[in-house]
PDB file of N, CA, C and O in Angstrom:
ATOM      1  N   UNK A   1      -0.260   3.881  12.310  1.00  0.00           N
ATOM      2  CA  UNK A   1      -0.423   2.810  11.377  1.00  0.00           C
ATOM      3  C   UNK A   1       0.752   2.247  10.697  1.00  0.00           C
ATOM      4  O   UNK A   1       1.434   2.803   9.836  1.00  0.00           O
ATOM      5  N   UNK A   2       0.913   0.979  11.232  1.00  0.00           N
ATOM      6  CA  UNK A   2       1.959   0.505  10.445  1.00  0.00           C
ATOM      7  C   UNK A   2       1.477  -0.781   9.736  1.00  0.00           C
ATOM      8  O   UNK A   2       0.574  -1.538  10.094  1.00  0.00           O
ATOM      9  N   UNK A   3       2.418  -0.873   8.462  1.00  0.00           N
ATOM     10  CA  UNK A   3       2.127  -1.858   7.562  1.00  0.00           C
ATOM     11  C   UNK A   3       2.931  -3.098   8.082  1.00  0.00           C
ATOM     12  O   UNK A   3       4.120  -2.961   8.370  1.00  0.00           O
ATOM     13  N   UNK A   4       2.283  -4.334   8.207  1.00  0.00           N
ATOM     14  CA  UNK A   4       3.507  -5.649   8.655  1.00  0.00           C
ATOM     15  C   UNK A   4       3.275  -6.257   7.524  1.00  0.00           C
ATOM     16  O   UNK A   4       2.250  -6.230   6.843  1.00  0.00           O
ATOM     17  N   UNK A   5       4.457  -6.918   7.308  1.00  0.00           N
ATOM     18  CA  UNK A   5       4.575  -7.707   5.969  1.00  0.00           C
ATOM     19  C   UNK A   5       5.171  -9.234   6.388  1.00  0.00           C
ATOM     20  O   UNK A   5       6.292  -9.455   6.845  1.00  0.00           O
ATOM     21  N   UNK A   6       4.113 -10.225   6.108  1.00  0.00           N
ATOM     22  CA  UNK A   6       5.235 -11.406   6.545  1.00  0.00           C
ATOM     23  C   UNK A   6       5.820 -12.306   5.350  1.00  0.00           C
ATOM     24  O   UNK A   6       4.926 -12.863   4.714  1.00  0.00           O
ATOM     25  N   UNK A   7       6.885 -12.523   4.988  1.00  0.00           N
ATOM     26  CA  UNK A   7       7.153 -13.148   3.832  1.00  0.00           C
ATOM     27  C   UNK A   7       7.556 -14.432   3.726  1.00  0.00           C
ATOM     28  O   UNK A   7       7.989 -14.971   2.707  1.00  0.00           O
ATOM     29  N   UNK A   8       7.386 -14.984   4.943  1.00  0.00           N
ATOM     30  CA  UNK A   8       7.571 -16.411   5.001  1.00  0.00           C
ATOM     31  C   UNK A   8       5.646 -17.073   4.743  1.00  0.00           C
ATOM     32  O   UNK A   8       5.541 -18.225   4.323  1.00  0.00           O
ATOM     33  N   UNK A   9       4.429 -16.328   5.002  1.00  0.00           N
ATOM     34  CA  UNK A   9       3.345 -16.478   4.651  1.00  0.00           C
ATOM     35  C   UNK A   9       2.504 -15.881   3.521  1.00  0.00           C
ATOM     36  O   UNK A   9       1.371 -16.185   3.148  1.00  0.00           O
ATOM     37  N   UNK A  10       3.394 -14.908   3.054  1.00  0.00           N
ATOM     38  CA  UNK A  10       3.156 -14.122   1.742  1.00  0.00           C
ATOM     39  C   UNK A  10       1.806 -13.400   1.986  1.00  0.00           C
ATOM     40  O   UNK A  10       0.906 -13.516   1.154  1.00  0.00           O
ATOM     41  N   UNK A  11       1.632 -12.610   3.180  1.00  0.00           N
ATOM     42  CA  UNK A  11       0.389 -11.978   3.411  1.00  0.00           C
ATOM     43  C   UNK A  11       1.322 -10.648   4.206  1.00  0.00           C
ATOM     44  O   UNK A  11       2.511 -10.487   4.482  1.00  0.00           O
ATOM     45  N   UNK A  12       0.103  -9.868   4.376  1.00  0.00           N
ATOM     46  CA  UNK A  12       0.585  -8.302   5.044  1.00  0.00           C
ATOM     47  C   UNK A  12      -0.821  -7.785   6.088  1.00  0.00           C
ATOM     48  O   UNK A  12      -1.983  -8.191   6.125  1.00  0.00           O
ATOM     49  N   UNK A  13      -0.245  -6.943   6.706  1.00  0.00           N
ATOM     50  CA  UNK A  13      -1.730  -6.751   7.702  1.00  0.00           C
ATOM     51  C   UNK A  13      -1.585  -4.958   7.742  1.00  0.00           C
ATOM     52  O   UNK A  13      -0.580  -4.441   7.255  1.00  0.00           O
ATOM     53  N   UNK A  14      -2.289  -4.410   8.142  1.00  0.00           N
ATOM     54  CA  UNK A  14      -2.402  -3.028   8.127  1.00  0.00           C
ATOM     55  C   UNK A  14      -3.480  -2.753   9.399  1.00  0.00           C
ATOM     56  O   UNK A  14      -4.581  -3.303   9.432  1.00  0.00           O
ATOM     57  N   UNK A  15      -3.101  -2.014  10.227  1.00  0.00           N
ATOM     58  CA  UNK A  15      -4.741  -1.823  11.591  1.00  0.00           C
ATOM     59  C   UNK A  15      -4.853  -0.172  10.685  1.00  0.00           C
ATOM     60  O   UNK A  15      -4.001   0.468  10.068  1.00  0.00           O
ATOM     61  N   UNK A  16      -6.061   0.041  10.924  1.00  0.00           N
ATOM     62  CA  UNK A  16      -6.824   1.361  10.759  1.00  0.00           C
ATOM     63  C   UNK A  16      -7.793   1.159  11.421  1.00  0.00           C
ATOM     64  O   UNK A  16      -8.636   0.263  11.459  1.00  0.00           O
ATOM     65  N   UNK A  17      -7.531   2.534  12.226  1.00  0.00           N
ATOM     66  CA  UNK A  17      -8.436   2.678  13.489  1.00  0.00           C
ATOM     67  C   UNK A  17      -8.667   1.909  14.320  1.00  0.00           C
ATOM     68  O   UNK A  17      -7.830   2.191  15.177  1.00  0.00           O
ATOM     69  N   UNK A  18      -9.417   0.850  14.797  1.00  0.00           N
ATOM     70  CA  UNK A  18      -9.351  -0.069  15.422  1.00  0.00           C
ATOM     71  C   UNK A  18      -9.683  -1.203  14.690  1.00  0.00           C
ATOM     72  O   UNK A  18     -10.719  -1.716  15.114  1.00  0.00           O
ATOM     73  N   UNK A  19      -9.078  -1.903  13.549  1.00  0.00           N
ATOM     74  CA  UNK A  19      -9.786  -2.714  12.511  1.00  0.00           C
ATOM     75  C   UNK A  19      -8.363  -3.245  11.964  1.00  0.00           C
ATOM     76  O   UNK A  19      -7.598  -2.330  11.658  1.00  0.00           O
ATOM     77  N   UNK A  20      -7.863  -4.560  11.783  1.00  0.00           N
ATOM     78  CA  UNK A  20      -7.147  -4.620  11.213  1.00  0.00           C
ATOM     79  C   UNK A  20      -7.616  -5.455  10.216  1.00  0.00           C
ATOM     80  O   UNK A  20      -8.411  -6.393  10.267  1.00  0.00           O
ATOM     81  N   UNK A  21      -6.608  -4.658   8.727  1.00  0.00           N
ATOM     82  CA  UNK A  21      -7.325  -5.758   7.401  1.00  0.00           C
ATOM     83  C   UNK A  21      -5.726  -6.511   7.182  1.00  0.00           C
ATOM     84  O   UNK A  21      -4.632  -6.031   7.478  1.00  0.00           O
ATOM     85  N   UNK A  22      -6.003  -7.698   6.630  1.00  0.00           N
ATOM     86  CA  UNK A  22      -5.281  -8.847   6.296  1.00  0.00           C
ATOM     87  C   UNK A  22      -5.376  -8.991   4.905  1.00  0.00           C
ATOM     88  O   UNK A  22      -6.264  -8.398   4.292  1.00  0.00           O
ATOM     89  N   UNK A  23      -4.367  -9.885   4.199  1.00  0.00           N
ATOM     90  CA  UNK A  23      -4.272 -10.036   2.788  1.00  0.00           C
ATOM     91  C   UNK A  23      -3.212 -10.464   2.385  1.00  0.00           C
ATOM     92  O   UNK A  23      -2.197  -9.900   2.793  1.00  0.00           O
ATOM     93  N   UNK A  24      -3.073 -11.729   1.345  1.00  0.00           N
ATOM     94  CA  UNK A  24      -2.190 -12.115   0.243  1.00  0.00           C
ATOM     95  C   UNK A  24      -1.495 -10.721  -0.040  1.00  0.00           C
ATOM     96  O   UNK A  24      -2.152  -9.721  -0.333  1.00  0.00           O
ATOM     97  N   UNK A  25      -0.497 -10.728   0.039  1.00  0.00           N
ATOM     98  CA  UNK A  25       0.754  -9.324  -0.939  1.00  0.00           C
ATOM     99  C   UNK A  25       0.399  -9.251  -2.331  1.00  0.00           C
ATOM    100  O   UNK A  25       0.411  -8.173  -2.926  1.00  0.00           O
ATOM    101  N   UNK A  26       0.019 -10.557  -3.001  1.00  0.00           N
ATOM    102  CA  UNK A  26      -0.156 -10.538  -4.415  1.00  0.00           C
ATOM    103  C   UNK A  26      -1.879  -9.903  -4.317  1.00  0.00           C
ATOM    104  O   UNK A  26      -2.544  -9.705  -5.334  1.00  0.00           O
ATOM    105  N   UNK A  27      -2.144  -9.773  -3.601  1.00  0.00           N
ATOM    106  CA  UNK A  27      -3.837  -9.036  -3.661  1.00  0.00           C
ATOM    107  C   UNK A  27      -3.649  -7.697  -3.291  1.00  0.00           C
ATOM    108  O   UNK A  27      -4.650  -7.011  -3.503  1.00  0.00           O
ATOM    109  N   UNK A  28      -2.719  -7.115  -2.819  1.00  0.00           N
ATOM    110  CA  UNK A  28      -2.366  -5.777  -2.337  1.00  0.00           C
ATOM    111  C   UNK A  28      -2.031  -4.617  -3.731  1.00  0.00           C
ATOM    112  O   UNK A  28      -1.099  -4.640  -4.535  1.00  0.00           O
ATOM    113  N   UNK A  29      -2.832  -3.952  -3.651  1.00  0.00           N
ATOM    114  CA  UNK A  29      -2.093  -2.861  -5.383  1.00  0.00           C
ATOM    115  C   UNK A  29      -2.162  -1.550  -4.093  1.00  0.00           C
ATOM    116  O   UNK A  29      -2.751  -1.422  -3.020  1.00  0.00           O
ATOM    117  N   UNK A  30      -1.106  -0.637  -4.996  1.00  0.00           N
ATOM    118  CA  UNK A  30      -0.717   0.337  -4.156  1.00  0.00           C
ATOM    119  C   UNK A  30      -0.883   1.292  -5.741  1.00  0.00           C
ATOM    120  O   UNK A  30      -0.356   0.804  -6.741  1.00  0.00           O
ATOM    121  N   UNK A  31      -1.573   2.525  -5.845  1.00  0.00           N
ATOM    122  CA  UNK A  31      -1.612   3.567  -6.735  1.00  0.00           C
ATOM    123  C   UNK A  31      -1.872   4.670  -5.708  1.00  0.00           C
ATOM    124  O   UNK A  31      -1.986   4.568  -4.486  1.00  0.00           O
ATOM    125  N   UNK A  32      -1.966   6.204  -6.823  1.00  0.00           N
ATOM    126  CA  UNK A  32      -1.401   7.395  -6.349  1.00  0.00           C
ATOM    127  C   UNK A  32      -2.537   7.860  -6.194  1.00  0.00           C
ATOM    128  O   UNK A  32      -3.426   7.443  -6.937  1.00  0.00           O
ATOM    129  N   UNK A  33      -2.835   8.841  -5.200  1.00  0.00           N
ATOM    130  CA  UNK A  33      -3.604   9.766  -4.728  1.00  0.00           C
ATOM    131  C   UNK A  33      -3.262  10.787  -5.414  1.00  0.00           C
ATOM    132  O   UNK A  33      -2.310  11.241  -4.780  1.00  0.00           O
ATOM    133  N   UNK A  34      -3.417  11.382  -6.229  1.00  0.00           N
ATOM    134  CA  UNK A  34      -3.452  12.763  -7.155  1.00  0.00           C
ATOM    135  C   UNK A  34      -3.580  14.001  -6.244  1.00  0.00           C
ATOM    136  O   UNK A  34      -2.625  14.772  -6.343  1.00  0.00           O
ATOM    137  N   UNK A  35      -4.271  14.259  -5.626  1.00  0.00           N
ATOM    138  CA  UNK A  35      -4.825  15.574  -4.926  1.00  0.00           C
ATOM    139  C   UNK A  35      -3.499  15.294  -4.111  1.00  0.00           C
ATOM    140  O   UNK A  35      -2.489  15.818  -4.581  1.00  0.00           O
ATOM    141  N   UNK A  36      -3.347  14.513  -2.913  1.00  0.00           N
ATOM    142  CA  UNK A  36      -2.101  14.933  -2.412  1.00  0.00           C
ATOM    143  C   UNK A  36      -1.120  14.418  -2.543  1.00  0.00           C
ATOM    144  O   UNK A  36      -0.300  14.596  -1.642  1.00  0.00           O
ATOM    145  N   UNK A  37      -0.807  13.712  -3.484  1.00  0.00           N
ATOM    146  CA  UNK A  37       0.286  12.904  -4.212  1.00  0.00           C
ATOM    147  C   UNK A  37       1.028  12.240  -3.181  1.00  0.00           C
ATOM    148  O   UNK A  37       2.080  12.606  -2.656  1.00  0.00           O
ATOM    149  N   UNK A  38       0.344  11.218  -2.960  1.00  0.00           N
ATOM    150  CA  UNK A  38       0.933  10.222  -2.146  1.00  0.00           C
ATOM    151  C   UNK A  38       0.757   8.614  -2.556  1.00  0.00           C
ATOM    152  O   UNK A  38       0.222   8.493  -3.658  1.00  0.00           O
ATOM    153  N   UNK A  39       1.031   7.580  -2.022  1.00  0.00           N
ATOM    154  CA  UNK A  39       0.755   6.593  -2.325  1.00  0.00           C
ATOM    155  C   UNK A  39      -0.228   6.172  -1.233  1.00  0.00           C
ATOM    156  O   UNK A  39      -0.266   6.447  -0.034  1.00  0.00           O
ATOM    157  N   UNK A  40      -1.016   5.416  -2.016  1.00  0.00           N
ATOM    158  CA  UNK A  40      -2.377   4.743  -1.466  1.00  0.00           C
ATOM    159  C   UNK A  40      -2.341   3.372  -1.546  1.00  0.00           C
ATOM    160  O   UNK A  40      -2.206   2.959  -2.698  1.00  0.00           O
ATOM    161  N   UNK A  41      -2.442   2.289  -0.436  1.00  0.00           N
ATOM    162  CA  UNK A  41      -2.442   1.368  -0.253  1.00  0.00           C
ATOM    163  C   UNK A  41      -3.783   0.642  -0.448  1.00  0.00           C
ATOM    164  O   UNK A  41      -4.613   1.543  -0.330  1.00  0.00           O
ATOM    165  N   UNK A  42      -4.487  -0.596  -0.701  1.00  0.00           N
ATOM    166  CA  UNK A  42      -5.638  -0.739  -1.227  1.00  0.00           C
ATOM    167  C   UNK A  42      -5.170  -2.259  -0.636  1.00  0.00           C
ATOM    168  O   UNK A  42      -4.291  -3.029  -1.024  1.00  0.00           O
ATOM    169  N   UNK A  43      -5.849  -2.322   0.135  1.00  0.00           N
ATOM    170  CA  UNK A  43      -5.685  -3.853   1.316  1.00  0.00           C
ATOM    171  C   UNK A  43      -7.480  -4.120   1.370  1.00  0.00           C
ATOM    172  O   UNK A  43      -8.319  -3.229   1.245  1.00  0.00           O
ATOM    173  N   UNK A  44      -7.749  -5.538   1.584  1.00  0.00           N
ATOM    174  CA  UNK A  44      -9.009  -5.800   1.793  1.00  0.00           C
ATOM    175  C   UNK A  44     -10.369  -5.248   2.281  1.00  0.00           C
ATOM    176  O   UNK A  44     -11.052  -5.336   3.301  1.00  0.00           O
ATOM    177  N   UNK A  45     -10.448  -4.598   1.003  1.00  0.00           N
ATOM    178  CA  UNK A  45     -11.565  -3.577   1.128  1.00  0.00           C
ATOM    179  C   UNK A  45     -11.653  -2.543   1.670  1.00  0.00           C
ATOM    180  O   UNK A  45     -12.715  -2.229   2.208  1.00  0.00           O
ATOM    181  N   UNK A  46     -10.409  -1.601   1.687  1.00  0.00           N
ATOM    182  CA  UNK A  46      -9.550  -0.574   2.681  1.00  0.00           C
ATOM    183  C   UNK A  46      -8.354  -0.272   2.113  1.00  0.00           C
ATOM    184  O   UNK A  46      -7.413  -0.988   1.771  1.00  0.00           O
ATOM    185  N   UNK A  47      -8.649   1.637   2.039  1.00  0.00           N
ATOM    186  CA  UNK A  47      -7.604   2.004   1.626  1.00  0.00           C
ATOM    187  C   UNK A  47      -6.964   3.204   2.476  1.00  0.00           C
ATOM    188  O   UNK A  47      -7.492   4.062   3.183  1.00  0.00           O
ATOM    189  N   UNK A  48      -5.862   2.987   2.201  1.00  0.00           N
ATOM    190  CA  UNK A  48      -4.796   4.413   3.602  1.00  0.00           C
ATOM    191  C   UNK A  48      -3.534   5.051   2.582  1.00  0.00           C
ATOM    192  O   UNK A  48      -3.328   4.630   1.444  1.00  0.00           O
ATOM    193  N   UNK A  49      -2.872   5.977   3.138  1.00  0.00           N
ATOM    194  CA  UNK A  49      -2.151   6.455   2.623  1.00  0.00           C
ATOM    195  C   UNK A  49      -0.719   6.232   3.150  1.00  0.00           C
ATOM    196  O   UNK A  49      -0.287   6.641   4.227  1.00  0.00           O
ATOM    197  N   UNK A  50      -0.132   5.605   2.332  1.00  0.00           N
ATOM    198  CA  UNK A  50       1.281   5.174   3.035  1.00  0.00           C
ATOM    199  C   UNK A  50       2.562   6.091   2.355  1.00  0.00           C
ATOM    200  O   UNK A  50       2.370   6.632   1.266  1.00  0.00           O
ATOM    201  N   UNK A  51       3.753   6.222   2.990  1.00  0.00           N
ATOM    202  CA  UNK A  51       5.246   6.408   3.137  1.00  0.00           C
ATOM    203  C   UNK A  51       5.556   5.924   1.758  1.00  0.00           C
ATOM    204  O   UNK A  51       5.233   4.755   1.546  1.00  0.00           O
ATOM    205  N   UNK A  52       6.154   6.623   0.708  1.00  0.00           N
ATOM    206  CA  UNK A  52       6.505   5.760  -0.296  1.00  0.00           C
ATOM    207  C   UNK A  52       7.651   4.991  -0.129  1.00  0.00           C
ATOM    208  O   UNK A  52       8.067   4.292  -1.052  1.00  0.00           O
ATOM    209  N   UNK A  53       8.266   5.050   1.071  1.00  0.00           N
ATOM    210  CA  UNK A  53       9.022   3.712   1.505  1.00  0.00           C
ATOM    211  C   UNK A  53       8.228   2.383   2.071  1.00  0.00           C
ATOM    212  O   UNK A  53       8.596   1.209   2.096  1.00  0.00           O
ATOM    213  N   UNK A  54       7.351   2.824   2.390  1.00  0.00           N
ATOM    214  CA  UNK A  54       6.489   1.419   2.619  1.00  0.00           C
ATOM    215  C   UNK A  54       5.823   0.846   1.641  1.00  0.00           C
ATOM    216  O   UNK A  54       5.480  -0.336   1.677  1.00  0.00           O
ATOM    217  N   UNK A  55       5.586   1.633   0.688  1.00  0.00           N
ATOM    218  CA  UNK A  55       5.050   1.458  -0.720  1.00  0.00           C
ATOM    219  C   UNK A  55       5.829   0.789  -1.443  1.00  0.00           C
ATOM    220  O   UNK A  55       5.277  -0.100  -2.093  1.00  0.00           O
ATOM    221  N   UNK A  56       7.513   0.957  -1.628  1.00  0.00           N
ATOM    222  CA  UNK A  56       8.489   0.609  -1.999  1.00  0.00           C
ATOM    223  C   UNK A  56       8.743  -1.186  -1.369  1.00  0.00           C
ATOM    224  O   UNK A  56       8.951  -2.221  -2.001  1.00  0.00           O
ATOM    225  N   UNK A  57       8.636  -0.979  -0.175  1.00  0.00           N
ATOM    226  CA  UNK A  57       8.581  -2.146   0.723  1.00  0.00           C
ATOM    227  C   UNK A  57       7.216  -3.287   0.003  1.00  0.00           C
ATOM    228  O   UNK A  57       7.444  -4.342  -0.587  1.00  0.00           O
ATOM    229  N   UNK A  58       6.431  -2.947   0.157  1.00  0.00           N
ATOM    230  CA  UNK A  58       5.125  -3.990  -0.580  1.00  0.00           C
ATOM    231  C   UNK A  58       5.105  -4.338  -1.835  1.00  0.00           C
ATOM    232  O   UNK A  58       4.627  -5.427  -2.155  1.00  0.00           O
ATOM    233  N   UNK A  59       5.627  -3.465  -2.770  1.00  0.00           N
ATOM    234  CA  UNK A  59       5.647  -3.695  -4.221  1.00  0.00           C
ATOM    235  C   UNK A  59       7.037  -4.662  -4.252  1.00  0.00           C
ATOM    236  O   UNK A  59       6.914  -5.682  -4.931  1.00  0.00           O
ATOM    237  N   UNK A  60       8.265  -4.469  -3.635  1.00  0.00           N
ATOM    238  CA  UNK A  60       8.964  -5.702  -3.631  1.00  0.00           C
ATOM    239  C   UNK A  60       9.172  -7.189  -3.019  1.00  0.00           C
ATOM    240  O   UNK A  60      10.032  -8.046  -3.220  1.00  0.00           O
ATOM    241  N   UNK A  61       7.989  -7.135  -2.161  1.00  0.00           N
ATOM    242  CA  UNK A  61       7.238  -8.247  -1.687  1.00  0.00           C
ATOM    243  C   UNK A  61       6.506  -8.901  -2.324  1.00  0.00           C
ATOM    244  O   UNK A  61       6.239 -10.081  -2.094  1.00  0.00           O
ATOM    245  N   UNK A  62       6.002  -8.115  -3.373  1.00  0.00           N
ATOM    246  CA  UNK A  62       4.709  -8.710  -4.219  1.00  0.00           C
ATOM    247  C   UNK A  62       3.958  -7.586  -4.702  1.00  0.00           C
ATOM    248  O   UNK A  62       3.967  -7.478  -5.928  1.00  0.00           O
ATOM    249  N   UNK A  63       3.299  -6.705  -4.053  1.00  0.00           N
ATOM    250  CA  UNK A  63       2.232  -5.796  -4.061  1.00  0.00           C
ATOM    251  C   UNK A  63       2.361  -5.840  -5.662  1.00  0.00           C
ATOM    252  O   UNK A  63       3.342  -6.189  -6.319  1.00  0.00           O
ATOM    253  N   UNK A  64       0.689  -5.242  -6.264  1.00  0.00           N
ATOM    254  CA  UNK A  64       0.764  -4.724  -7.341  1.00  0.00           C
ATOM    255  C   UNK A  64       1.204  -3.296  -7.805  1.00  0.00           C
ATOM    256  O   UNK A  64       0.392  -2.464  -7.404  1.00  0.00           O
ATOM    257  N   UNK A  65       1.852  -2.950  -8.258  1.00  0.00           N
ATOM    258  CA  UNK A  65       2.544  -1.521  -8.526  1.00  0.00           C
ATOM    259  C   UNK A  65       1.148  -0.673  -9.397  1.00  0.00           C
ATOM    260  O   UNK A  65       1.115  -1.145 -10.534  1.00  0.00           O
ATOM    261  N   UNK A  66       0.475  -0.030  -9.288  1.00  0.00           N
ATOM    262  CA  UNK A  66      -0.485   0.506  -9.628  1.00  0.00           C
ATOM    263  C   UNK A  66      -0.018   1.990 -10.098  1.00  0.00           C
ATOM    264  O   UNK A  66      -0.473   2.456 -11.142  1.00  0.00           O
ATOM    265  N   UNK A  67       0.778   2.621  -9.405  1.00  0.00           N
ATOM    266  CA  UNK A  67       1.207   4.390  -9.291  1.00  0.00           C
ATOM    267  C   UNK A  67       1.120   4.520 -11.006  1.00  0.00           C
ATOM    268  O   UNK A  67       1.185   3.741 -11.957  1.00  0.00           O
ATOM    269  N   UNK A  68       0.928   6.030 -10.791  1.00  0.00           N
ATOM    270  CA  UNK A  68       1.161   6.719 -11.810  1.00  0.00           C
ATOM    271  C   UNK A  68       2.013   7.780 -11.730  1.00  0.00           C
ATOM    272  O   UNK A  68       2.120   8.349 -10.643  1.00  0.00           O
ATOM    273  N   UNK A  69       2.659   8.168 -12.700  1.00  0.00           N
ATOM    274  CA  UNK A  69       4.107   9.095 -12.492  1.00  0.00           C
ATOM    275  C   UNK A  69       3.187  10.641 -12.101  1.00  0.00           C
ATOM    276  O   UNK A  69       2.385  10.915 -12.994  1.00  0.00           O
ATOM    277  N   UNK A  70       3.198  11.420 -11.186  1.00  0.00           N
ATOM    278  CA  UNK A  70       2.713  12.464 -11.320  1.00  0.00           C
ATOM    279  C   UNK A  70       3.484  13.538 -11.827  1.00  0.00           C
ATOM    280  O   UNK A  70       4.583  13.555 -11.273  1.00  0.00           O
ATOM    281  N   UNK A  71       3.319  14.588 -12.795  1.00  0.00           N
ATOM    282  CA  UNK A  71       4.651  15.723 -13.107  1.00  0.00           C
ATOM    283  C   UNK A  71       4.067  16.686 -12.417  1.00  0.00           C
ATOM    284  O   UNK A  71       2.879  16.748 -12.100  1.00  0.00           O
ATOM    285  N   UNK A  72       5.222  17.710 -12.104  1.00  0.00           N
ATOM    286  CA  UNK A  72       5.001  18.889 -11.526  1.00  0.00           C
ATOM    287  C   UNK A  72       4.378  20.073 -12.207  1.00  0.00           C
ATOM    288  O   UNK A  72       4.822  20.408 -13.306  1.00  0.00           O
ATOM    289  N   UNK A  73       3.294  20.802 -11.600  1.00  0.00           N
ATOM    290  CA  UNK A  73       3.071  21.794 -12.605  1.00  0.00           C
ATOM    291  C   UNK A  73       4.313  23.296 -12.509  1.00  0.00           C
ATOM    292  O   UNK A  73       5.138  23.536 -11.627  1.00  0.00           O
ATOM    293  N   UNK A  74       4.038  23.979 -13.628  1.00  0.00           N
ATOM    294  CA  UNK A  74       5.247  24.919 -13.676  1.00  0.00           C
ATOM    295  C   UNK A  74       4.683  26.307 -12.858  1.00  0.00           C
ATOM    296  O   UNK A  74       5.422  27.281 -12.714  1.00  0.00           O
TER     297      UNK A  74
END
């Protein structure tokens, strides 16, 4: 799975399984999945885990940063 960002058109896409999901970057949201402690990409009605560096690239391109800060348990 790879996230493609097109800054010229302000869109991004991701292939999940055999389906391609596309959206305006400003409509993409990044959240936190607390159970697996990973970033979660929400695009065009689909959700998929992404690496922290991909999440940062999407946010820098204009995606909504809705992540939570998770505190490590002692």
